[in-house]
TORSE-284657 format. One record per residue (C-alpha): x, y, z; residue in three letters. Coordinates in steps of 0.001 Angstrom, whole numbers, padded with zeros to 6 digits. Example, Ala and Ser with C-alpha at 12.3 -4.5 7.8 and 13.67 -1.06 7.14 Angstrom:
+---------+---------+---------+--------+
:    east :   north :      up : residu :
+---------+---------+---------+--------+
:  012300 : -004500 :  007800 :    ALA :
:  013670 : -001060 :  007140 :    SER :
+---------+---------+---------+--------+
This chain:
+---------+---------+---------+--------+
:    east :   north :      up : residu :
+---------+---------+---------+--------+
: -028392 :  013811 :  021134 :    MET :
: -030385 :  012098 :  018487 :    SER :
: -028191 :  010443 :  015761 :    ALA :
: -030727 :  011066 :  013175 :    ASP :
: -030244 :  014895 :  013264 :    ARG :
: -028635 :  016499 :  010263 :    ARG :
: -025871 :  017562 :  012346 :    SER :
: -024195 :  014757 :  014242 :    PHE :
: -022215 :  015445 :  017170 :    LEU :
: -020600 :  012528 :  019253 :    SER :
: -020405 :  012918 :  023234 :    ALA :
: -016797 :  012697 :  024500 :    SER :
: -015298 :  009153 :  025535 :    ALA :
: -012130 :  008008 :  027041 :    VAL :
: -012802 :  004385 :  028141 :    ALA :
: -012073 :  001423 :  025953 :    ILE :
: -014087 : -001734 :  026488 :    LEU :
: -012958 : -005199 :  025822 :    ALA :
: -014632 : -008612 :  025518 :    ALA :
: -014448 : -010665 :  028732 :    SER :
: -011116 : -012726 :  028504 :    GLY :
: -009974 : -010790 :  025484 :    ALA :
: -006824 : -008928 :  025345 :    SER :
: -007764 : -005513 :  023758 :    PRO :
: -006240 : -003601 :  021192 :    LEU :
: -006213 :  000011 :  022248 :    ARG :
: -006965 :  002503 :  019597 :    ALA :
: -004001 :  004861 :  020480 :    GLY :
: -001221 :  006929 :  018604 :    GLN :
:  001111 :  004737 :  016664 :    VAL :
:  004559 :  006179 :  017241 :    SER :
:  006617 :  006304 :  013955 :    PRO :
:  009889 :  004097 :  013736 :    ILE :
:  011412 :  005617 :  010822 :    LEU :
:  014007 :  003920 :  008461 :    PRO :
:  017701 :  003870 :  009582 :    ALA :
:  019928 :  006412 :  007795 :    PRO :
:  021259 :  004899 :  004486 :    MET :
:  025367 :  005181 :  004268 :    ILE :
:  026337 :  004906 :  000562 :    VAL :
:  030120 :  004588 :  000169 :    PRO :
:  031739 :  007804 : -001334 :    ARG :
:  034685 :  006201 : -003050 :    ASN :
:  034398 :  008691 : -005971 :    GLY :
:  033446 :  006006 : -008596 :    VAL :
:  031256 :  007620 : -011018 :    ARG :
:  030443 :  006103 : -014433 :    VAL :
:  028890 :  007605 : -017312 :    ASP :
:  027327 :  004776 : -019455 :    PRO :
:  028137 :  006898 : -022619 :    ARG :
:  031726 :  005884 : -022281 :    LEU :
:  030511 :  002289 : -022297 :    LEU :
:  028462 :  002647 : -025316 :    GLY :
:  025103 :  004103 : -024420 :    ALA :
:  023572 :  006748 : -026855 :    LYS :
:  020397 :  008137 : -025067 :    GLY :
:  018954 :  008593 : -028539 :    ASP :
:  015436 :  007185 : -027727 :    GLY :
:  016036 :  004518 : -030331 :    ASN :
:  019328 :  002547 : -029391 :    THR :
:  018928 :  000068 : -026674 :    LYS :
:  021341 :  001112 : -024091 :    ASP :
:  020579 : -001711 : -021761 :    THR :
:  023886 : -003484 : -022025 :    SER :
:  025818 : -000281 : -021509 :    ALA :
:  024188 :  000880 : -018390 :    ILE :
:  024141 : -002638 : -017026 :    GLN :
:  027801 : -002864 : -017485 :    GLN :
:  028132 :  000673 : -015465 :    ALA :
:  025774 : -000559 : -012701 :    LEU :
:  027801 : -003697 : -012277 :    ASP :
:  031059 : -001965 : -012261 :    ARG :
:  029940 :  000300 : -009461 :    CYS :
:  028771 : -002789 : -007375 :    ALA :
:  032194 : -004803 : -007834 :    VAL :
:  034129 : -001738 : -007087 :    LEU :
:  032514 : -001465 : -003678 :    GLY :
:  029810 :  001288 : -004642 :    GLY :
:  029402 :  004324 : -006702 :    GLY :
:  027262 :  006266 : -009024 :    GLU :
:  025982 :  005889 : -012568 :    VAL :
:  024750 :  009150 : -014077 :    VAL :
:  022280 :  009489 : -016886 :    LEU :
:  022204 :  013086 : -018551 :    ALA :
:  020571 :  014726 : -021400 :    ASP :
:  018976 :  012125 : -023317 :    GLY :
:  016218 :  009284 : -023607 :    VAL :
:  017984 :  005916 : -022605 :    PHE :
:  015793 :  003073 : -023914 :    ARG :
:  016333 :  000026 : -021899 :    VAL :
:  015305 : -003445 : -020696 :    GLY :
:  015455 : -004838 : -017358 :    THR :
:  018340 : -003265 : -015333 :    LEU :
:  019778 : -004760 : -012048 :    ARG :
:  021000 : -002419 : -009452 :    ILE :
:  023686 : -003972 : -007103 :    GLY :
:  024686 : -003018 : -003470 :    SER :
:  026084 :  000504 : -002433 :    ASN :
:  025117 :  001986 : -006007 :    THR :
:  023424 :  005021 : -006911 :    THR :
:  021476 :  005555 : -010131 :    LEU :
:  021452 :  009324 : -010812 :    ARG :
:  018814 :  010095 : -013480 :    ILE :
:  019370 :  013922 : -013973 :    GLU :
:  016952 :  016559 : -015182 :    GLN :
:  016406 :  016197 : -018869 :    GLY :
:  017269 :  012490 : -018862 :    ALA :
:  014580 :  009789 : -019275 :    VAL :
:  014962 :  006323 : -018598 :    LEU :
:  012546 :  004603 : -021105 :    GLN :
:  011349 :  001023 : -020996 :    GLY :
:  011657 : -001177 : -023961 :    SER :
:  008433 : -002162 : -025894 :    ASP :
:  009959 : -005631 : -026441 :    ASP :
:  008671 : -007955 : -023672 :    ILE :
:  011734 : -010308 : -024355 :    ALA :
:  013965 : -007476 : -022817 :    ASP :
:  012468 : -008177 : -019260 :    TYR :
:  013633 : -011786 : -017981 :    PRO :
:  011366 : -014153 : -016420 :    VAL :
:  011969 : -014555 : -012609 :    ILE :
:  010163 : -015303 : -009448 :    GLN :
:  007877 : -012286 : -008636 :    VAL :
:  005392 : -011487 : -005925 :    ARG :
:  002164 : -011238 : -007336 :    TRP :
: -001339 : -011032 : -005675 :    GLU :
:  000382 : -012302 : -002639 :    GLY :
:  002054 : -015222 : -003983 :    ARG :
:  005663 : -015832 : -005486 :    TRP :
:  005092 : -016974 : -009143 :    VAL :
:  006867 : -016628 : -012434 :    ALA :
:  006671 : -013125 : -013946 :    GLY :
:  008661 : -010665 : -015855 :    HIS :
:  011342 : -008512 : -014051 :    ALA :
:  010931 : -005158 : -013545 :    ALA :
:  012313 : -002310 : -015596 :    LEU :
:  014446 : -001360 : -012670 :    LEU :
:  015379 : -004274 : -010291 :    TRP :
:  017245 : -004977 : -007115 :    ALA :
:  017350 : -008134 : -005184 :    GLN :
:  019485 : -008954 : -001898 :    GLU :
:  021168 : -005869 : -001973 :    ALA :
:  022048 : -003022 :  000629 :    ARG :
:  022484 :  000806 :  000205 :    ASN :
:  020505 :  001321 : -003236 :    VAL :
:  019737 :  004887 : -004237 :    GLN :
:  017927 :  006258 : -007185 :    LEU :
:  017542 :  009996 : -007482 :    THR :
:  018406 :  012975 : -009653 :    GLY :
:  015179 :  014951 : -010902 :    GLY :
:  014716 :  012951 : -014112 :    GLY :
:  012073 :  010902 : -015425 :    HIS :
:  011448 :  006927 : -015623 :    ILE :
:  008848 :  005939 : -018139 :    VAL :
:  007536 :  002358 : -018473 :    GLY :
:  006544 :  000802 : -021870 :    SER :
:  002822 :  001558 : -022759 :    MET :
:  002846 : -001277 : -025229 :    ALA :
:  002045 : -003805 : -022313 :    PHE :
: -001604 : -003988 : -021841 :    LYS :
: -003245 : -005243 : -018794 :    GLY :
: -001226 : -006597 : -015923 :    ARG :
: -001045 : -010144 : -017270 :    ILE :
:  000830 : -010808 : -020581 :    ALA :
: -000564 : -013334 : -023281 :    PRO :
:  001830 : -015930 : -021890 :    SER :
:  000088 : -015780 : -018548 :    GLY :
:  002891 : -014215 : -016849 :    LEU :
:  002776 : -010903 : -014989 :    ARG :
:  003674 : -007942 : -016881 :    HIS :
:  006934 : -006020 : -015677 :    PRO :
:  006560 : -003344 : -012840 :    ALA :
:  008353 : -000117 : -013094 :    LEU :
:  010637 : -000785 : -010073 :    MET :
:  010840 : -003877 : -007950 :    GLU :
:  013050 : -004241 : -004934 :    PHE :
:  013242 : -007389 : -003237 :    VAL :
:  015224 : -007792 :  000050 :    GLU :
:  016961 : -004716 : -000343 :    VAL :
:  018242 : -003124 :  003002 :    SER :
:  018607 :  000667 :  002840 :    GLY :
:  016802 :  001905 :  000035 :    LEU :
:  015943 :  005576 : -001087 :    HIS :
:  013967 :  006535 : -004186 :    VAL :
:  013865 :  010383 : -004526 :    SER :
:  013361 :  013424 : -006674 :    ASP :
:  011964 :  011689 : -009822 :    LEU :
:  009028 :  011562 : -011797 :    SER :
:  007475 :  008375 : -013057 :    THR :
:  005116 :  007202 : -015864 :    GLU :
:  003650 :  003515 : -016006 :    GLN :
:  001214 :  001677 : -017999 :    GLY :
: -001261 : -000881 : -016761 :    ASP :
:  001226 : -002569 : -014271 :    MET :
:  002289 : -001519 : -010604 :    TRP :
:  004515 :  001492 : -010551 :    SER :
:  006921 :  000811 : -007516 :    ILE :
:  006869 : -002454 : -005519 :    HIS :
:  009267 : -003138 : -002745 :    PRO :
:  009076 : -006690 : -001272 :    VAL :
:  011079 : -007901 :  002076 :    TYR :
:  012965 : -004634 :  002138 :    CYS :
:  013939 : -002740 :  005271 :    GLU :
:  014628 :  000865 :  006116 :    ASP :
:  013281 :  002181 :  002658 :    ALA :
:  012340 :  005939 :  002004 :    ARG :
:  010324 :  007254 : -001027 :    PHE :
:  010619 :  011054 : -001089 :    SER :
:  009415 :  013817 : -003410 :    ARG :
:  008276 :  011582 : -006170 :    LEU :
:  005610 :  012354 : -008807 :    ALA :
:  004133 :  009090 : -009580 :    VAL :
:  001672 :  008685 : -012377 :    HIS :
:  000345 :  005334 : -013737 :    GLY :
: -002408 :  003131 : -014776 :    GLY :
: -002239 :  000981 : -011699 :    ALA :
: -001141 :  000976 : -008184 :    ASP :
:  001613 :  003729 : -007260 :    GLY :
:  003537 :  002270 : -004352 :    ILE :
:  002765 : -001346 : -003065 :    ASP :
:  004684 : -001671 :  000216 :    VAL :
:  004697 : -005714 :  000455 :    ASP :
:  005939 : -007214 :  003704 :    SER :
:  008499 : -004605 :  004341 :    CYS :
:  009761 : -002977 :  007587 :    ARG :
:  010257 :  000487 :  008566 :    ARG :
:  009166 :  002460 :  005353 :    VAL :
:  008809 :  006179 :  004839 :    LEU :
:  006765 :  007834 :  002136 :    ILE :
:  006988 :  011547 :  002168 :    GLU :
:  006144 :  014657 :  000072 :    HIS :
:  005122 :  012551 : -002987 :    CYS :
:  002251 :  013281 : -005184 :    ARG :
:  000368 :  010541 : -006741 :    PHE :
: -001949 :  010514 : -009820 :    ASP :
: -002925 :  006745 : -010404 :    THR :
: -005601 :  004526 : -011952 :    ALA :
: -005604 :  002197 : -008927 :    ASP :
: -004568 :  002531 : -005143 :    ASP :
: -002069 :  005392 : -004901 :    CYS :
: -000584 :  003418 : -001775 :    ILE :
: -001551 : -000275 : -000990 :    SER :
:  000051 : -002151 :  001836 :    LEU :
:  000220 : -006068 :  001477 :    LYS :
:  001979 : -009047 :  003424 :    SER :
:  000997 : -012160 :  001232 :    GLY :
: -002076 : -014297 :  000541 :    ARG :
: -003263 : -017690 :  001968 :    GLY :
: -001143 : -020385 :  003747 :    MET :
:  001948 : -019230 :  001827 :    GLU :
:  001703 : -015846 :  003088 :    GLY :
:  001138 : -016991 :  006965 :    THR :
:  003629 : -019621 :  006732 :    THR :
:  006555 : -016994 :  005467 :    ILE :
:  004874 : -014530 :  008249 :    ALA :
:  006885 : -011437 :  006976 :    ARG :
:  004276 : -008516 :  008177 :    PRO :
:  004286 : -005111 :  006606 :    ALA :
:  005122 : -003043 :  009693 :    GLU :
:  006361 :  000279 :  010799 :    HIS :
:  005129 :  002175 :  007582 :    VAL :
:  004888 :  005893 :  007885 :    THR :
:  003212 :  008237 :  005056 :    ILE :
:  003346 :  011789 :  005561 :    ARG :
:  002796 :  015110 :  003543 :    ASP :
:  001529 :  013438 :  000404 :    CYS :
: -001242 :  014158 : -001928 :    SER :
: -003321 :  011709 : -003709 :    PHE :
: -005775 :  011343 : -006699 :    SER :
: -006999 :  007885 : -007693 :    ASP :
: -009044 :  007226 : -010870 :    ARG :
: -010095 :  003411 : -010152 :    ARG :
: -009988 :  002482 : -006648 :    TRP :
: -008733 :  004174 : -003290 :    ALA :
: -005996 :  006604 : -002402 :    CYS :
: -004635 :  004234 :  000406 :    ILE :
: -005282 :  000750 :  000433 :    GLY :
: -004401 : -001857 :  003075 :    ILE :
: -005067 : -005433 :  002212 :    GLY :
: -006513 : -007442 :  001135 :    SER :
: -003302 : -009487 :  000809 :    GLU :
: -002644 : -009502 :  004477 :    THR :
: -001737 : -013099 :  005528 :    SER :
:  001738 : -012248 :  006927 :    GLY :
:  000144 : -009256 :  009007 :    GLY :
:  000104 : -005499 :  008759 :    ILE :
:  000803 : -003458 :  011864 :    ARG :
:  001919 :  000008 :  013134 :    ASN :
:  000912 :  002256 :  010231 :    VAL :
:  001001 :  005832 :  010514 :    LEU :
: -000614 :  008390 :  008028 :    VAL :
: -000504 :  012003 :  008646 :    GLU :
: -000788 :  015507 :  007101 :    ARG :
: -001994 :  014272 :  003650 :    CYS :
: -004407 :  015554 :  001108 :    ARG :
: -006938 :  013194 : -000593 :    PHE :
: -008066 :  014865 : -003697 :    GLU :
: -010066 :  012286 : -005532 :    LYS :
: -010841 :  008495 : -005254 :    ALA :
: -012956 :  006344 : -007296 :    HIS :
: -014197 :  004388 : -004256 :    THR :
: -013154 :  005369 : -000639 :    PHE :
: -010397 :  007612 :  000142 :    SER :
: -009015 :  004857 :  002653 :    ILE :
: -010033 :  001216 :  002304 :    TYR :
: -008955 : -001316 :  004681 :    ILE :
: -009747 : -004973 :  003786 :    LYS :
: -009236 : -008753 :  004035 :    SER :
: -011263 : -011735 :  004395 :    ARG :
: -011441 : -015053 :  006195 :    PRO :
: -008997 : -017447 :  004795 :    GLY :
: -006137 : -014756 :  005163 :    ARG :
: -005483 : -015061 :  008730 :    GLY :
: -002827 : -012970 :  010533 :    ALA :
: -003778 : -009211 :  011860 :    PHE :
: -004440 : -005883 :  010674 :    ILE :
: -003723 : -003566 :  013761 :    GLU :
: -002412 : -000367 :  015269 :    ASN :
: -003166 :  001993 :  012137 :    ILE :
: -003308 :  005688 :  012999 :    THR :
: -004143 :  008378 :  010364 :    MET :
: -004525 :  012130 :  011396 :    ARG :
: -004547 :  015416 :  010079 :    ASP :
: -006058 :  014668 :  006740 :    LEU :
: -007784 :  016669 :  004201 :    ASP :
: -010328 :  014626 :  002231 :    VAL :
: -012506 :  015715 : -001038 :    ALA :
: -013238 :  014085 : -004175 :    GLY :
: -014192 :  010550 : -002758 :    ALA :
: -016372 :  008711 : -005084 :    GLY :
: -018063 :  006265 : -002380 :    ASP :
: -016914 :  007649 :  000932 :    GLY :
: -014088 :  008511 :  003208 :    PHE :
: -013602 :  005168 :  005007 :    LEU :
: -014390 :  001553 :  004506 :    ARG :
: -013374 : -001506 :  006460 :    LEU :
: -014213 : -004653 :  004768 :    ASN :
: -012890 : -007823 :  006478 :    PHE :
: -015635 : -010471 :  005011 :    LEU :
: -015082 : -010678 :  001220 :    ASP :
: -012469 : -008547 :  000070 :    SER :
: -010074 : -010048 : -002710 :    GLY :
: -010045 : -013445 : -004309 :    LYS :
: -009965 : -016414 : -001990 :    GLN :
: -006696 : -018180 : -002052 :    ASP :
: -006260 : -021626 : -003328 :    GLN :
: -004765 : -022682 : -000108 :    PHE :
: -006541 : -020597 :  002354 :    PRO :
: -006053 : -020468 :  006169 :    VAL :
: -008743 : -022529 :  007591 :    PRO :
: -011116 : -021985 :  010599 :    GLY :
: -010988 : -019229 :  013229 :    MET :
: -007293 : -018824 :  012739 :    GLU :
: -008236 : -017842 :  009096 :    GLY :
: -010464 : -014936 :  010662 :    ILE :
: -008172 : -011725 :  010588 :    PRO :
: -007405 : -009952 :  013903 :    ARG :
: -008255 : -006361 :  013539 :    VAL :
: -008396 : -003380 :  015691 :    GLY :
: -006317 : -000519 :  017369 :    GLY :
: -007610 :  001973 :  014599 :    PHE :
: -007573 :  005585 :  015191 :    THR :
: -008759 :  008437 :  012759 :    PHE :
: -008608 :  011974 :  013969 :    GLU :
: -008481 :  015577 :  013103 :    ARG :
: -009857 :  014771 :  009721 :    ILE :
: -011670 :  017478 :  007374 :    ALA :
: -014354 :  015934 :  004828 :    VAL :
: -015982 :  017753 :  002101 :    ARG :
: -019071 :  016398 :  000587 :    ASN :
: -018166 :  012774 :  000884 :    VAL :
: -021060 :  010341 :  000123 :    PRO :
: -020331 :  008222 :  003160 :    VAL :
: -018627 :  009176 :  006157 :    LEU :
: -017809 :  005297 :  007434 :    VAL :
: -018808 :  002438 :  006189 :    ASP :
: -017489 : -000308 :  008793 :    ALA :
: -020063 : -003239 :  009085 :    VAL :
: -018334 : -006121 :  007068 :    ASN :
: -016559 : -007379 :  010218 :    ILE :
: -016694 : -010962 :  011230 :    HIS :
: -019248 : -011499 :  014209 :    PRO :
: -016926 : -014490 :  015510 :    GLY :
: -013880 : -011960 :  015615 :    LYS :
: -014841 : -008416 :  016314 :    PRO :
: -012777 : -005484 :  015821 :    LEU :
: -011362 : -004179 :  019232 :    ILE :
: -010135 : -000504 :  019431 :    GLY :
: -011702 :  001996 :  017214 :    PHE :
: -011487 :  005822 :  017551 :    THR :
: -012855 :  008617 :  015466 :    LEU :
: -012018 :  011744 :  017018 :    ARG :
: -012303 :  015421 :  015930 :    ASP :
: -013932 :  014902 :  012493 :    ILE :
: -015616 :  017918 :  010753 :    HIS :
: -017215 :  018761 :  007483 :    GLY :
: -020189 :  017545 :  005213 :    THR :
: -021258 :  013985 :  004185 :    SER :
: -024248 :  012613 :  002303 :    GLU :
: -024610 :  009800 :  004700 :    ARG :
: -023130 :  009176 :  008125 :    GLY :
: -021270 :  006230 :  010233 :    ILE :
: -022401 :  002750 :  010208 :    ALA :
: -020509 :  000265 :  012616 :    LEU :
: -020988 : -003459 :  013433 :    ALA :
: -019305 : -006049 :  015525 :    ASN :
: -016819 : -003577 :  017355 :    MET :
: -015697 : -003326 :  020981 :    GLN :
: -013885 : -000311 :  022573 :    GLY :
: -015152 :  002321 :  020157 :    VAL :
: -014719 :  005843 :  020847 :    VAL :
: -016416 :  008550 :  019074 :    LEU :
: -015351 :  012017 :  020191 :    ASP :
: -016187 :  015587 :  018950 :    THR :
: -017439 :  014509 :  015636 :    ILE :
: -019175 :  017636 :  013897 :    HIS :
: -020381 :  016445 :  010577 :    VAL :
: -023319 :  017494 :  008497 :    ASP :
: -025125 :  014577 :  007493 :    VAL :
: -027745 :  015324 :  004631 :    LYS :
: -029556 :  011948 :  004721 :    ALA :
: -030264 :  009115 :  007217 :    GLY :
: -028995 :  008749 :  010599 :    PRO :
: -025707 :  010087 :  011676 :    GLY :
: -024884 :  006914 :  013274 :    LEU :
: -025982 :  003294 :  012920 :    THR :
: -024427 :  000461 :  015198 :    VAL :
: -025043 : -003244 :  015383 :    SER :
: -023231 : -005469 :  018144 :    ASN :
: -021036 : -002099 :  019005 :    VAL :
: -019748 : -001339 :  022709 :    THR :
: -018101 :  001963 :  023671 :    GLY :
: -018411 :  005526 :  024038 :    ARG :
: -020104 :  008347 :  022304 :    GLY :
: -022800 :  005749 :  020875 :    LEU :
: -025735 :  007688 :  022371 :    GLN :
: -028923 :  008024 :  020170 :    GLY :
: -027510 :  005566 :  017659 :    ALA :
: -029826 :  003892 :  015358 :    ALA :
: -029711 :  000047 :  015307 :    LYS :
: -028420 : -001495 :  012388 :    GLY :
: -029081 : -004977 :  010813 :    LEU :
: -027025 : -007929 :  012336 :    PRO :
: -024203 : -009244 :  010091 :    VAL :
: -024804 : -012636 :  008706 :    VAL :
: -021764 : -014874 :  009872 :    ARG :
: -020005 : -016115 :  006634 :    PRO :
: -019562 : -019862 :  006301 :    ALA :
: -016302 : -021323 :  007697 :    ASP :
: -013078 : -021436 :  005536 :    VAL :
: -012236 : -025306 :  005078 :    VAL :
: -008835 : -026255 :  003653 :    ALA :
: -009496 : -028396 :  000690 :    SER :
: -006082 : -029921 :  000194 :    THR :
: -002567 : -029850 :  002330 :    PRO :
: -000306 : -026931 :  001722 :    PHE :
:  003291 : -027501 :  001092 :    ARG :
:  005620 : -024236 :  000716 :    LEU :
:  006459 : -024063 : -002947 :    GLY :
:  002905 : -025296 : -004433 :    GLU :
:  000795 : -023021 : -006612 :    GLY :
:  003460 : -022016 : -009079 :    LEU :
:  000886 : -020391 : -011543 :    ALA :
: -000382 : -016995 : -011103 :    PRO :
: -003188 : -016605 : -008541 :    PRO :
: -006706 : -016921 : -010397 :    ASN :
+---------+---------+---------+--------+
């Protein structure tokens, strides 16, 4: 069937082809590896910060009283700090092990407008460890941390942009570093121009039944293992969810991937970028990601944007997305860009090693409504093609169709999409099944090789990335 017909229907395909001598990534089903259950000690410790001097009147700074309550739980082996009926204005709070912070309905944890209330520590920012302001809620090297209760967490709206006049990163709303056993549930959040929730190096993390509102990213999963995000609603000005793993030689030397991430039963509305972004900080690798049963209601660019560039190195592999409902996409449903996304690092990974390995992607059972582009997947390095790409059971309407380049092992199966303009399928240097009648696309120009200009030593580059 001709690919330039208005209705594009692909042929069935079952075989995966790979380059001679290559070890193919098969675009198959990612099986979720979910977080282990969190066991919080039930020792009866329950602390009301009002007994330690907290006012909850929206004006008094309650930081000291609430921090004392949190510390008391931690040193007693665990417990629960309860905020009820009031607006508790605070600077940075650090949560220790085996501690639950319960913000009940009718209670608000409100971030202070004074930047001095957020200490300067080492933070992960744009893929590197640099000096920056601690988050409103912070945990580091802790286990079994829980936030819940039905209340609200509101960041300061006084901090404009993501970088303070000092050059330091502004505070995130919540930041968890090296936390094992983390559960954030049944809360609503508001944040200004910085990220809302940023887990780094965490394991066994769950984010459930959250309403996330913000002027930047919603949840940034950064070099974490076994993460579940479910039954959440996002209304953000940047990526609703972003998966990251470090940038340049620092990220590839630390080599901590984002892996075993499951996102399910969520809804997304984005005002500046994508609903789900993977990359472009991928130097530790990203793999084994499952997205299912989600609604994409609005995206400024693409509903799903998977991205990196030469100089990142590592891999993006084994990504499965299925049973999705997609509408309101500003630029389209799916974009892959592995040539020029994000800023080049001061210390890039040079040569062929610096070209990310990508593949094992499956997108199936997708309903699209009036998207401008169905798939834009041509920015793929000709020297390291994507291996394993499946589109299966896609239906709906799109202004323009599918464009693929530099791929092996493609499967296009049961695609019923009304394409209003141009060819339904355009390919360049693509092999696989379901490609019959495709229009011929222009070859991708091979970018210049990345060369390391100076030797890298871990710990260099302390200034925020440019």
